[in-house]
Backbone as CSV, one residue per row, in Angstrom:
resi,resn,N_x,N_y,N_z,CA_x,CA_y,CA_z,C_x,C_y,C_z
1,MET,42.479,-5.438,48.538,43.984,-5.741,48.449,45.075,-5.355,48.872
2,ARG,44.711,-3.860,48.044,46.093,-2.949,48.582,45.947,-2.668,49.897
3,GLY,44.849,-2.881,50.833,45.251,-1.988,52.290,45.783,-3.232,52.839
4,HIS,46.025,-4.572,52.511,46.747,-5.255,52.655,47.817,-5.374,52.911
5,LEU,48.556,-4.955,52.018,50.107,-5.454,51.310,51.336,-4.604,52.131
6,ASP,51.965,-6.154,52.340,52.930,-6.156,53.398,54.219,-7.224,52.553
7,ILE,55.234,-6.260,52.207,56.423,-7.064,51.121,56.874,-7.239,51.818
8,SER,56.803,-7.610,53.661,58.498,-7.823,54.326,59.127,-8.930,54.099
9,ALA,58.021,-10.370,53.635,58.643,-10.929,53.284,58.502,-12.054,52.706
10,TYR,58.956,-11.689,50.975,58.400,-11.997,49.659,58.958,-13.017,49.426
11,LEU,57.967,-13.699,48.614,59.166,-15.584,47.807,58.381,-15.846,46.763
12,VAL,59.516,-15.642,45.678,59.650,-15.652,44.263,59.768,-17.445,44.520
13,VAL,58.349,-18.087,43.064,58.617,-18.754,42.960,57.911,-19.797,41.756
14,GLY,58.386,-20.182,41.415,58.029,-21.572,39.853,58.161,-22.934,40.310
15,PRO,58.367,-23.844,39.365,58.264,-25.112,39.571,59.873,-25.450,38.882
16,GLU,60.679,-24.341,38.182,62.292,-24.559,38.311,62.621,-24.315,38.983
17,ASN,62.538,-24.337,40.643,63.006,-23.464,41.911,62.725,-24.579,42.311
18,THR,62.227,-25.655,42.583,61.815,-26.235,43.622,62.684,-27.352,43.725
19,ARG,63.784,-27.414,43.570,64.174,-29.296,43.192,62.979,-30.150,42.957
20,GLY,62.122,-30.192,42.448,60.814,-30.796,42.288,59.899,-31.060,42.716
21,ARG,60.074,-30.472,43.398,59.120,-30.877,44.942,57.264,-29.735,44.394
22,PRO,56.618,-29.686,45.055,54.964,-29.251,44.101,55.522,-27.142,44.686
23,VAL,54.833,-26.729,44.294,54.737,-25.623,44.409,54.209,-25.147,45.817
24,PRO,53.194,-25.858,45.389,52.122,-25.243,46.933,52.689,-26.050,48.290
25,GLN,52.977,-27.086,48.252,53.702,-26.848,49.318,54.921,-25.589,49.647
26,ILE,56.356,-25.346,48.930,57.371,-24.265,49.295,56.274,-23.470,49.861
27,VAL,55.277,-23.177,48.752,54.073,-21.782,49.327,53.935,-21.778,50.657
28,ARG,53.206,-22.958,51.224,52.900,-23.248,52.355,53.790,-23.329,53.718
29,ASP,54.718,-23.709,52.956,55.673,-23.843,54.105,56.302,-21.955,54.605
30,ALA,56.364,-21.152,52.931,56.682,-20.047,53.404,55.532,-19.847,54.122
31,ILE,54.763,-18.896,54.207,53.248,-18.321,54.572,53.164,-18.776,56.608
32,GLU,53.412,-20.185,56.817,53.442,-20.917,57.758,54.546,-20.290,58.153
33,ALA,55.634,-20.119,57.914,57.037,-19.124,58.600,56.959,-17.635,58.401
34,GLY,55.776,-17.633,58.389,55.661,-15.927,57.881,56.051,-15.221,56.834
35,PHE,55.865,-15.422,56.109,55.980,-14.319,54.702,54.329,-14.397,54.509
36,THR,54.997,-12.860,53.336,53.908,-11.999,53.987,53.201,-11.715,51.932
37,CYS,54.485,-12.282,51.381,53.711,-11.769,50.243,54.416,-12.658,49.275
38,VAL,54.176,-13.487,48.106,54.115,-14.728,47.300,53.586,-14.468,45.822
39,GLN,54.863,-14.561,44.980,54.666,-14.225,43.864,55.485,-15.591,42.776
40,ILE,54.016,-15.783,41.623,54.039,-17.186,40.805,55.021,-16.495,39.670
41,ARG,55.959,-16.822,39.410,56.644,-17.064,38.251,58.017,-17.783,37.266
42,SER,56.602,-18.148,36.329,58.206,-19.658,35.363,58.763,-18.599,33.930
43,LYS,59.767,-19.361,33.521,59.278,-18.674,32.362,59.373,-20.152,31.749
44,THR,59.435,-20.740,32.189,59.430,-22.302,31.363,57.763,-22.581,31.717
45,ALA,56.877,-22.362,32.255,55.371,-23.114,32.787,54.241,-22.724,31.528
46,SER,53.904,-23.572,30.923,52.663,-22.830,29.967,52.190,-21.633,31.040
47,ALA,50.913,-20.959,29.974,49.725,-19.872,30.421,48.781,-21.392,31.542
48,ARG,48.739,-22.025,30.644,47.756,-23.564,31.614,48.537,-23.909,32.895
49,GLU,50.090,-23.816,33.056,50.195,-24.199,34.057,50.597,-23.392,35.246
50,LEU,50.738,-22.134,34.742,51.122,-21.084,36.120,49.684,-20.645,36.002
51,ILE,48.447,-20.800,35.006,46.663,-19.923,35.911,46.512,-21.519,36.925
52,GLU,47.189,-22.686,37.172,47.013,-23.947,37.787,47.635,-23.668,39.198
53,LEU,49.001,-23.361,38.780,49.963,-22.780,40.279,49.564,-21.441,40.611
54,THR,49.071,-20.656,40.396,48.402,-19.549,40.863,47.036,-20.106,41.380
55,ALA,46.355,-20.789,41.167,45.133,-21.540,41.805,45.644,-21.860,43.079
56,GLN,46.629,-22.824,42.973,46.740,-23.499,43.901,47.669,-23.044,45.455
57,ALA,48.747,-21.717,44.291,48.496,-21.162,45.523,47.877,-19.905,46.528
58,ALA,46.680,-20.261,46.070,45.637,-19.610,46.001,44.517,-19.606,47.423
59,ASP,44.488,-21.375,46.817,43.976,-22.488,48.141,44.602,-22.917,49.149
60,VAL,45.817,-22.502,48.798,47.166,-23.265,50.129,46.969,-21.588,51.274
61,ILE,46.835,-20.065,50.244,46.531,-19.562,51.563,45.078,-19.147,52.126
62,ALA,44.027,-19.447,51.311,42.809,-20.195,52.066,43.136,-21.053,52.685
63,GLU,43.283,-22.158,52.498,42.893,-23.171,53.507,44.152,-22.876,55.213
64,THR,45.137,-22.210,55.215,46.070,-21.548,56.408,45.313,-20.404,56.833
65,GLY,44.176,-20.029,55.564,43.533,-18.851,56.792,44.347,-17.437,56.983
66,LEU,45.006,-16.999,55.553,45.933,-16.125,55.339,45.396,-15.183,54.467
67,SER,44.028,-15.023,54.414,43.934,-14.789,52.827,44.105,-13.386,52.925
68,ASP,43.676,-12.876,54.231,43.850,-11.375,54.608,45.032,-10.572,55.020
69,ARG,46.333,-11.317,54.617,47.208,-10.927,55.391,47.977,-11.536,54.504
70,VAL,48.591,-12.658,53.599,49.359,-12.804,52.515,48.767,-12.087,51.172
71,THR,49.450,-11.460,50.562,49.619,-11.557,48.719,49.720,-12.248,47.930
72,LEU,49.003,-12.685,47.323,49.200,-13.537,46.018,49.826,-12.693,44.577
73,LEU,50.809,-12.512,43.702,51.149,-11.965,42.715,51.087,-12.953,42.055
74,VAL,51.369,-12.294,40.356,51.488,-13.669,39.156,52.787,-12.581,38.714
75,ASN,53.810,-12.340,38.615,54.981,-12.053,37.405,54.589,-11.687,36.008
76,ASP,54.540,-10.665,35.631,54.178,-10.616,34.237,52.952,-10.707,33.030
77,ARG,52.712,-12.170,33.707,51.218,-12.567,32.894,50.657,-12.055,33.259
78,LEU,49.802,-10.676,32.501,48.526,-10.302,32.654,47.340,-11.044,32.345
79,ASP,47.954,-11.767,31.609,46.384,-13.177,31.204,46.365,-13.739,31.448
80,VAL,47.564,-14.272,32.792,47.155,-15.702,33.633,46.551,-14.891,34.531
81,VAL,46.836,-13.583,35.132,45.887,-13.251,36.260,44.451,-13.390,35.872
82,LEU,44.212,-12.503,34.831,43.354,-12.265,34.265,42.127,-13.416,34.304
83,ALA,42.382,-14.636,33.651,41.683,-16.157,33.419,41.827,-16.395,34.559
84,ALA,42.755,-16.466,35.742,42.609,-17.059,37.413,41.307,-16.427,37.357
85,ARG,41.154,-15.591,37.791,40.318,-14.527,38.225,39.151,-14.905,37.540
86,ARG,38.981,-14.860,36.729,37.924,-15.468,35.690,37.732,-17.003,36.216
87,ARG,38.656,-17.785,36.875,38.091,-19.236,37.408,37.132,-18.934,38.689
88,GLY,37.593,-17.844,39.038,37.535,-17.355,40.627,38.601,-17.614,41.934
89,VAL,40.126,-17.926,41.016,40.977,-17.686,42.000,41.093,-16.125,42.671
90,ARG,41.624,-15.907,43.653,41.810,-14.663,44.015,43.033,-14.521,44.091
91,VAL,43.544,-13.428,42.906,44.687,-12.959,43.021,44.940,-11.395,42.690
92,ASP,45.899,-11.352,43.630,45.694,-9.976,44.527,46.548,-8.796,43.294
93,GLY,47.529,-9.593,42.349,47.540,-8.657,41.041,48.707,-8.854,40.459
94,ILE,50.005,-8.178,40.316,50.999,-8.560,39.626,51.977,-7.619,39.421
95,HIS,53.393,-8.337,39.111,54.273,-7.175,39.628,55.491,-8.143,37.427
96,VAL,55.788,-6.494,37.158,56.395,-6.678,36.190,57.254,-5.978,35.948
97,GLY,58.308,-6.147,34.958,59.519,-5.584,34.633,59.396,-3.940,33.861
98,GLN,60.356,-3.203,33.652,60.568,-2.335,32.730,60.072,-2.887,31.843
99,SER,60.304,-3.534,31.124,60.467,-4.764,29.743,58.855,-4.996,29.275
100,ASP,58.001,-5.563,30.446,56.873,-6.156,30.395,55.574,-5.097,29.777
101,ILE,54.231,-5.958,30.314,53.704,-4.629,30.173,53.090,-3.861,30.452
102,PRO,52.803,-2.663,29.872,52.909,-1.318,30.967,51.918,-1.552,32.500
103,VAL,52.656,-0.341,32.668,52.336,-0.092,33.834,50.311,-0.062,34.052
104,ASP,49.979,0.902,33.233,48.237,2.187,32.938,47.760,0.622,32.893
105,VAL,48.369,0.236,31.819,47.452,-1.185,30.925,47.425,-2.465,32.002
106,CYS,47.701,-2.624,33.056,47.562,-3.227,33.795,46.540,-2.930,35.321
107,ARG,46.834,-1.454,35.437,46.048,-0.761,35.695,44.378,-0.655,35.089
108,GLU,44.489,-0.904,34.489,43.633,-1.153,33.152,42.672,-1.483,33.153
109,TYR,43.279,-3.028,33.466,42.674,-4.311,33.496,42.456,-4.910,34.564
110,LEU,43.091,-4.179,35.593,43.605,-5.321,36.838,42.533,-3.960,37.247
111,GLY,41.879,-2.830,37.639,41.294,-2.181,38.607,42.327,-1.353,39.861
112,LYS,41.491,-0.909,40.357,41.510,0.401,41.050,42.710,-0.329,42.587
113,ASP,41.732,-1.569,42.727,42.174,-2.421,44.175,43.015,-3.471,43.894
114,SER,43.548,-3.888,43.383,44.853,-3.981,42.989,46.245,-3.954,42.539
115,ILE,47.013,-4.428,43.099,48.234,-4.733,43.695,49.451,-4.424,42.318
116,ILE,50.222,-3.761,41.522,50.879,-3.405,40.617,51.985,-3.193,41.501
117,GLY,53.095,-4.399,41.539,55.279,-3.779,41.596,55.262,-3.712,40.309
118,LEU,56.191,-2.897,40.208,57.146,-2.291,39.105,58.584,-2.827,39.598
119,SER,59.480,-3.475,38.559,60.774,-3.672,39.145,61.856,-2.127,38.859
120,ALA,62.636,-1.990,39.486,62.593,-0.962,39.560,63.997,-0.850,38.457
121,ARG,64.439,0.897,37.574,65.260,0.881,36.867,66.172,0.354,37.576
122,THR,67.426,0.200,36.206,68.822,-0.372,36.733,69.441,0.916,35.994
123,HIS,70.310,1.528,35.241,70.843,1.752,34.518,71.002,3.516,35.167
124,ASP,69.614,4.064,35.574,69.620,5.659,36.177,68.739,4.715,37.655
125,LEU,68.917,4.349,38.528,67.629,4.313,39.467,67.847,5.586,40.376
126,PHE,68.670,5.698,40.831,68.608,6.776,41.679,67.732,7.694,41.103
127,GLU,68.263,8.502,39.832,67.031,9.369,38.915,65.858,9.083,38.350
128,TYR,65.436,7.751,38.613,64.490,6.930,38.212,63.526,7.174,38.837
129,ILE,63.902,5.965,40.172,63.451,7.137,41.877,62.208,7.964,42.104
130,LYS,63.198,8.925,42.035,62.681,10.703,42.540,62.118,10.223,41.357
131,SER,61.963,10.679,40.082,60.888,11.116,38.821,60.125,10.375,38.973
132,ALA,60.137,8.916,39.008,59.180,7.847,38.166,57.854,8.986,39.010
133,ASP,56.249,8.282,38.232,55.311,8.535,38.565,55.260,7.605,38.735
134,VAL,54.978,7.476,40.643,54.023,6.392,41.164,53.089,6.133,41.681
135,GLY,52.120,6.907,40.329,49.749,7.241,40.936,49.692,5.153,40.778
136,GLN,50.176,4.398,39.437,50.149,3.514,39.199,50.002,2.285,39.905
137,ILE,51.591,2.490,40.988,52.333,1.340,41.093,51.853,1.473,43.273
138,ASP,52.738,0.165,43.490,52.202,0.314,44.585,53.757,-0.182,45.220
139,TYR,54.401,-0.303,44.267,55.985,-1.022,45.642,57.142,-1.011,44.267
140,PHE,58.139,-0.860,44.409,59.424,-1.048,43.461,60.147,-2.214,44.173
141,GLY,61.113,-3.360,43.142,60.795,-4.049,43.109,62.424,-4.062,43.170
142,ALA,63.160,-3.984,43.703,64.929,-3.342,43.537,66.494,-4.387,43.756
143,GLY,67.362,-4.206,43.003,68.537,-4.913,43.290,68.762,-5.547,41.772
144,PRO,70.325,-6.294,42.088,70.079,-7.199,42.654,70.918,-6.905,43.737
145,LEU,70.420,-7.627,44.791,72.121,-7.386,45.960,72.728,-8.298,45.819
146,HIS,72.688,-9.349,44.756,74.066,-9.955,44.452,73.694,-10.583,43.037
147,GLU,75.232,-11.182,42.780,74.346,-12.258,41.361,73.825,-12.890,41.681
148,THR,72.218,-13.129,40.758,71.880,-14.299,41.192,71.277,-15.452,39.652
149,SER,71.321,-16.980,40.081,71.472,-17.188,38.713,70.057,-18.308,38.473
150,THR,69.200,-17.195,39.282,67.863,-18.255,39.029,67.169,-16.724,38.115
151,LYS,67.836,-15.280,38.343,67.533,-15.013,37.252,68.277,-13.773,36.999
152,PRO,69.275,-14.233,35.660,70.722,-14.043,35.527,71.099,-12.767,34.235
153,ASP,69.733,-11.904,34.214,69.650,-10.685,33.228,69.022,-9.270,34.598
154,CYS,68.570,-10.034,35.514,68.185,-9.358,37.147,69.878,-8.428,36.510
155,GLY,69.411,-7.223,36.874,70.174,-6.049,37.401,71.049,-5.464,36.072
156,LEU,70.726,-5.536,34.983,72.009,-5.187,33.884,71.989,-4.307,33.804
157,GLY,72.881,-3.383,33.168,73.038,-2.128,32.520,72.740,-2.511,31.785
158,LEU,73.054,-1.263,30.727,73.062,-0.434,29.265,74.303,-1.335,28.462
159,ASP,75.215,-1.613,29.520,76.493,-2.311,28.853,76.299,-4.091,28.878
160,GLY,75.649,-4.353,29.529,75.253,-5.848,29.016,76.138,-6.723,30.660
161,ARG,75.851,-5.294,31.566,77.422,-6.166,32.864,75.741,-5.971,33.706
162,VAL,75.704,-6.806,34.381,75.540,-6.700,35.724,75.681,-5.610,37.562
163,ILE,74.528,-5.006,37.265,74.955,-3.571,38.521,74.369,-4.052,39.711
164,THR,75.207,-5.014,40.762,74.340,-5.136,42.191,74.781,-4.040,42.889
165,ARG,73.992,-3.699,44.285,73.734,-2.801,45.057,74.128,-2.987,45.940
166,SER,75.004,-1.880,46.878,75.622,-1.772,48.234,74.322,-2.114,48.891
167,PHE,74.649,-1.835,50.260,73.822,-1.821,51.627,73.793,-0.368,51.482
168,ASP,74.636,0.234,51.240,74.549,2.095,51.368,73.794,2.733,50.226
169,GLU,73.472,2.145,49.070,72.692,2.250,47.738,71.765,2.027,48.685
170,ILE,71.255,0.465,48.944,69.615,0.863,49.122,69.575,1.312,50.057
171,ALA,70.235,2.113,51.065,69.761,2.955,51.965,69.206,3.948,51.289
172,GLU,69.889,4.889,50.896,70.164,5.614,49.731,68.888,5.657,48.778
173,LEU,67.831,4.235,48.334,66.921,4.076,47.680,65.613,4.198,48.275
174,ALA,65.924,3.434,49.364,64.793,3.113,50.348,64.559,5.117,50.710
175,ARG,65.830,5.308,51.610,65.160,7.350,51.155,64.666,8.018,50.311
176,LEU,65.186,7.640,48.948,65.113,8.475,48.452,62.720,8.141,47.712
177,SER,62.576,6.564,47.580,61.709,6.483,46.988,60.449,6.579,47.582
178,PRO,59.401,7.008,46.709,57.993,7.440,47.203,57.193,5.939,47.806
179,ILE,57.566,5.009,47.413,56.814,5.092,47.896,57.455,3.104,48.638
180,PRO,56.559,1.963,48.510,57.800,1.035,49.375,58.567,0.465,48.461
181,VAL,59.803,-0.426,48.716,61.014,-0.744,48.427,60.869,-2.483,48.760
182,VAL,61.450,-3.296,48.008,61.847,-4.983,48.535,62.871,-5.012,47.515
183,VAL,63.545,-5.711,48.380,65.116,-6.211,47.567,65.679,-7.538,47.270
184,GLY,65.939,-7.676,46.190,66.323,-9.007,46.911,67.358,-9.312,45.354
185,GLY,68.045,-10.274,45.002,69.124,-10.972,44.354,69.787,-11.419,44.732
186,GLY,70.043,-12.991,45.216,70.621,-13.686,45.813,71.424,-13.541,47.111
187,VAL,69.857,-12.590,47.688,69.880,-12.353,48.795,69.278,-13.696,50.019
188,LYS,70.982,-14.129,50.614,70.881,-15.261,51.851,70.724,-15.280,53.047
189,LEU,70.565,-15.685,54.530,70.028,-15.072,55.985,71.129,-14.113,56.397
190,ALA,72.357,-14.670,55.655,73.572,-13.525,56.650,73.199,-12.361,56.253
191,ASP,72.818,-12.016,54.863,72.583,-10.302,54.950,71.236,-9.768,55.197
192,ILE,70.488,-10.258,56.060,69.001,-9.604,56.316,69.769,-9.199,57.940
193,PRO,70.322,-9.350,58.604,70.769,-7.946,59.598,70.880,-6.308,58.972
194,ARG,71.818,-6.311,58.078,72.630,-5.491,57.111,71.244,-4.572,56.059
195,LEU,70.127,-5.713,55.486,69.299,-5.165,54.743,67.346,-4.778,55.137
196,ALA,67.907,-5.422,56.789,67.389,-4.578,57.798,67.176,-3.359,57.927
197,GLY,68.211,-3.209,58.009,68.534,-1.639,58.535,69.536,-0.379,57.629
198,THR,68.425,-0.877,57.135,68.380,0.134,55.055,67.192,1.145,55.164
199,GLY,66.763,0.812,55.933,65.089,0.983,55.945,64.750,0.610,54.685
200,VAL,64.436,-0.185,54.130,63.728,-0.961,53.278,62.744,-1.410,53.765
201,ASP,61.970,-1.731,52.644,60.217,-2.426,53.411,60.033,-4.014,53.128
202,GLY,61.032,-4.387,52.363,61.500,-5.627,52.995,62.641,-6.395,51.344
203,PHE,62.265,-8.025,51.620,63.840,-8.465,51.155,62.523,-9.508,50.233
204,PHE,62.924,-10.105,49.137,62.342,-11.061,48.112,63.892,-12.464,47.842
205,VAL,63.484,-13.667,48.455,64.085,-14.670,47.718,63.521,-15.761,47.099
206,VAL,64.322,-16.794,46.612,63.395,-16.754,45.595,65.119,-18.717,46.753
207,THR,66.024,-19.058,45.554,65.755,-20.275,46.378,66.083,-20.749,47.791
208,ALA,66.721,-19.339,48.039,67.142,-19.549,50.117,65.984,-20.240,50.769
209,VAL,64.686,-19.728,50.053,63.755,-20.829,50.959,63.551,-22.452,49.415
210,SER,63.368,-22.045,48.499,62.258,-23.092,47.572,63.182,-24.202,47.311
211,GLU,64.430,-23.671,47.500,65.716,-25.304,47.154,66.267,-26.005,48.576
212,ALA,65.686,-24.938,49.663,66.341,-25.372,50.783,66.250,-26.648,51.204
213,ASP,67.176,-27.362,51.818,66.782,-28.399,52.436,65.640,-28.932,53.523
214,ASP,65.333,-27.814,53.814,63.913,-27.534,54.919,63.111,-26.287,54.194
215,PRO,62.746,-26.184,53.818,62.439,-24.836,53.267,61.822,-24.103,54.168
216,TYR,60.889,-24.560,55.301,60.061,-24.346,56.202,61.120,-23.756,57.512
217,SER,61.858,-24.164,57.655,62.866,-23.738,59.201,63.512,-22.385,58.237
218,GLU,63.942,-22.867,57.329,64.974,-21.302,56.369,63.534,-20.392,56.463
219,ALA,62.910,-20.233,55.879,61.851,-19.337,55.700,61.647,-18.775,57.563
220,VAL,61.155,-19.472,58.308,61.429,-19.087,59.553,62.825,-18.436,60.022
221,LYS,64.178,-18.852,59.923,65.202,-17.913,60.488,65.342,-16.935,59.600
222,LEU,64.147,-16.625,57.936,64.667,-15.142,57.588,63.701,-14.545,57.844
223,VAL,62.337,-14.748,58.334,61.875,-14.069,58.888,61.491,-13.460,60.290
224,GLU,62.639,-14.510,61.332,62.907,-13.466,62.522,64.034,-12.269,62.775
225,SER,64.721,-13.447,61.508,66.157,-12.300,61.585,65.639,-11.256,60.696
226,TRP,64.622,-10.371,60.171,64.207,-9.346,59.286,63.577,-8.608,61.401
227,ARG,62.625,-9.627,61.451,61.641,-8.883,62.408,63.000,-8.464,63.599
228,ALA,64.271,-8.775,63.913,64.689,-9.290,65.030,65.548,-7.829,64.711
229,ASN,65.736,-7.480,63.587,66.882,-6.242,63.292,66.246,-5.578,62.581
230,ARG,65.010,-5.048,62.181,63.779,-4.129,61.409,64.462,-2.701,63.004
231,PRO,64.815,-1.298,62.482,64.463,-0.205,63.606,63.647,0.039,64.044
232,ARG,63.021,0.030,65.679,62.299,0.334,66.517,60.950,1.042,66.014
233,GLY,59.923,1.065,66.224,59.158,1.145,65.418,58.683,1.119,64.267
234,GLU,59.108,0.077,63.813,58.739,-0.171,62.381,58.118,-1.439,61.829
């Protein structure tokens, strides 16, 4: 699982962000367009619903023959990952925030081969990136680039205000981080050229794909722009 991690084009999706369309169809559109990582995230779905959504996403990835290239993660819910695996669902790992279940607990239950992503701390980001113990995690999620309605608490500082990140700050983050970094938060197609040039390892989006009129077409544009604007050799 950890050996094929590619966070260059990363979709976060749940039933509240699809304009009523099935989550598996959005997942299919994204991965067929070239997305390399899918995270199932919902603050409204029950545990059973999340298990089913995870199973459906895994089925889509398998049906398209991309199980060795596309990573499937679940946001926050260790219980969902474990229950899905018990059903025989291929789930590669979990993404957690600073206030979610601790990383060492995730690693203990999921094993050494699972992928664990962690949202980087906001209020002391650069000091945190330089000093964090990364022995148990595989990548940092950082941002937001812009304020976003899909996760209003993204990037909240200690004073309760959202701290967005400039492209210069993101480039510095990429330089300092000892592990891969994926950046999101309101990312749109117009942001991709500059974001690709910062040196981070990928971008993540929600509504830019999941709420698009044509999710597949928008996903293709995002992937093509990322690839076209990456420095040579990366």
